[in-house]
N, C-alpha and C positions, 0 to 999 in steps of 0.2 A: 580814629579807627587804625592806623598802622601800632600804635600802643597796645593795643587790644590784641591783633593780629600776633605781635611779637610775644607778648605775654601766653599767648595760647600756644606759640610753637615751642615756647620755653617748657610750657606745662607738658606739652604731648611729648616733649624729648624726654624729660625726666619721667614721665610715666614709661616710656618704652626702656629705658635703662634700669630702672626698678623693676620691670617685669623680664628685662633680661639676667638681671642678678638673682633673681628669683627662681626664673628655671635653672640658672648653672647651680644654684643652691641645692634645688631638689635632687638634681644629678649627680650633684658630689655627694651627697647625703646616699644616694642609692649606690654610688661606687665604693663608697669607705666605710658601708655598713658591714658587709660580709668581713672585712678584714676585720673591724673593731670586733667582731664576735667570736673570730679566731684566738686574735691574742686575750681576749676575758677568758676561752674557754681552756687557752692552755695554762692558766694559774688555777685551774680548778680542780675537784677530786671528783672521781668518776660519781659519786652519788651526787652530786650537784646538777649533774647532767638532767636531771628532770625539769628544773627550772629554766627559764627562758634563757637563751646563750648569752642574752644582753645583758643580764644582771650581774653585777659585781660578786667576785668571789667570797667566801665566807672568810677562808684563810688563802692568802696568795701561796699558793703550793710552787716556789720556785725547783723544787725537786724534779718536776715534769722534765726541764730542761735538761737538767742532769742525766735523768734516765735516758732522753732522746738522744743525747749526745753521745753517750755510752752504748747505749742499744743500738744505734744505727752505725756505730764507729766513724762519728763525724767527723772526728779529728783528723784521718786518714782520708778520707773523703773530700773533706774542706780543702787540703793541701794539695790534693789532685785536681779538684776545680780550679784552684789558683792557676797550677802550672798549666792548665790548659789554657784557661780565658786570656791571660796574658798573652802570650804568644800569637793566639789567634788574633786578637784585637788588634796588636800592633802589627803585625805582619801585613792583615788584611787591609787595614789604612794606610799603609804606607804605598803598598801596590796598586790600591783602587784609587788613589790620591794620582799616581803616574799616568795610569791608564785612562783614567777620568780627564785629565788636562790633555793627553794626547788625543783622546778621539773630540775633544771640544773643540781644540784648537788647530788641529790639523786634518788637512784633506789627503788620502793617500788611496791607492788602490785596493780596493777590498773592504776599506774600512766599513761600511755599512755590514756588510756578511761578517766580518769579525766580530762586529759590536753585538750582531744578532745570535752568533755562536757563543759568545760569553753570557748574554741575559738567557739565553737557553737554559742556565742552570737556576734560573729562576721560575720556570714553567715546568721542569721536570720533579714530579714527586719523590722524596729522599728516599722512600721505601722501593722504588723501582731500581736503584742502583745499589741497594745495600749487599745484594748476592755478588755481583761483580767487583764490586769495592772491597767485599772480603775475600774473593780470590786473589785479588791485585795486592793486597796487601800481606797476603799469606806469600805468594810470588816473590814480592820484594824483602820478607823475613822482617817485619815490621810488626805484624800482628800482634797484638796484646801488649802494644807498647805505647807510651805517650804519641809517637810521630802517627799511629793509625789513627789517633783521636784528634791530631791538631792539624794534618795537611787536610783532610775529605773538610773540615769546618772553615779552613783557610779558602779552598776553592768555592765553597758554596757563600761564604762571606764576601769573598771577590768579586763576584757576577752582582751581587746587590750593591756592593760599594762603588763598582764603577760606574751603574747606571744612577747611582746618587750623587757622586762626585762630578762626573760628565754634566748633569743637569746643573749643577751649581758653578761650575766654571761657565758654562753657556750663557749663565744670567750676570758675568762680570761684564763691565763696561770696556768695549774693545778698546778705547782711545788708551787707556791705562796700559794695555798690552803693545799697543803701536808705540806709546811714548818710552817705555822701556827698551824696545828695539832699536829705536834711534839714537837712545843716549848708549848704545853699546851693550845692553845687556844680553847674557846667552840664554837659551832655552833653560838650563837649570836654573837662570838668575830668576827668571819670569816667575819659573812655577815656585821657586823657595823663598825667594826675596820679596816679590810682588803680590802673587795670587795667594799663596800659603797664608799668611797673616791674615787675609781677607777671607778669607774660607773657615776661620775658626768655628764660627757657629754651626756651621755645616758639618764640619769635620766631626767634632765633639756631639752633635746629633749622630754621626754613623756609630761613635763610640758605644753612646748609651745603647744603641740597639743592637751594637754586634754583640756587647757586653752581656743584655739581656739574653738573646739567642743562643748563646754559647753557653751561658751559666745554665740555661733552662733545659739544653741538649739531653735528651733521654734516649731515645733508640738507638743512636750509633753509639753511645756508652754502652749500652746494654749488648750490644752484640759484639763490639769490638775490643773491649776491657773485661777483665776479671779481678778480683780481688781488691787491693789497694788502689789501682789504676780506675777505678770509677768513683764517678761525681756525687754530689751532696743529691740531686734529683732522684739517682739511682738507690743511692741511701735512704732516701725518705719511702722509697718503694717497698725498701727490703724490711725497713721499721715498721711499715702498714703489716707485714707478715709476722712480725713478732708480738706487736701491739696492736692487732686490729680490735679487741675488744676495749683498750685504753685509749678512749678519744682525746684526753688532756694532753697525753704524751705524744700523740699522733700532730695535735695542733701546734704543741711545742715545736715538733721537728718542723712543720709547715713554716713557721714563721721563722725558724732558722735561716732556714733555705731562700726564704721570701726578701729576708732584710738585708743583704747586701745589695741586690739588684735594686731595693727602695732607696737606701743609702745613695748609689752611684745616681740614681734620678734626682735625688735631691739637691746633691752637688751641683749636677749640670743642668739643672732643669730650667733655668733661665737661657741659658746656650741652645738645649735643646727646642725650646720654643723658637727663639730667635731663628734657628735654623729651618724649622717648618713653616714658618710665617714668611722668610725671606724667599720662598719659592724654590727651596733645595729639591722639590721632588716635581719640577716641572721639567719637560721634555725637551 
């Protein structure tokens, strides 16, 4: 009797695992299907659009990518995207790490109120502050500069990053911090030598999220910048105005805008998943 029960349990477990994988495969197929259609469309000619978007192109037309690159001035917009994304991600991660550490490890008067004010940035729609932000940037004399595009996004990313890293540090074992303090480690030493290496999954997850949000930012760039200061998503919108009837060129532009985010996620996917599963979003 026990062997029969054991065999039945093993069979039931395998069935559950198989069913789980089947569901995951179905959802994966649904998720990547639109992307496959866009990629295939980007290599087609206009006359081939009468066919299914998932059929292979008759003649792989690479000129669609060159037309999209030149037509939307992607070379200038790509440079602008890099100039904006790197400082936003780096500065936001450094500030969020320090503030998250402070809020997680120390108690001081007004800490809850201060944390509430910081995370309030997550609750306010960006469209509600764009007009005051426009006026502030004009008063500071940095409107239509890279600083007008970097500083607001650092502020928005800092709010989420503080919440994220605070949750990460709160999940750290208190014994590690106590042992480091007993051994004579300073506050900076505890943060950068002890906790910072342990926070690598959460930090890299934050890098992926901030990179994705900053890279795809559209409304702030459209309002605050002009000319070559604009980024790829805005360039894609301008491309739509020029090639509205040329769907393959539009698809090629969409692929080029999406590709850097996809590459960043592929490079850091293991750390991103570990950061999510390790409880980085727990309060």
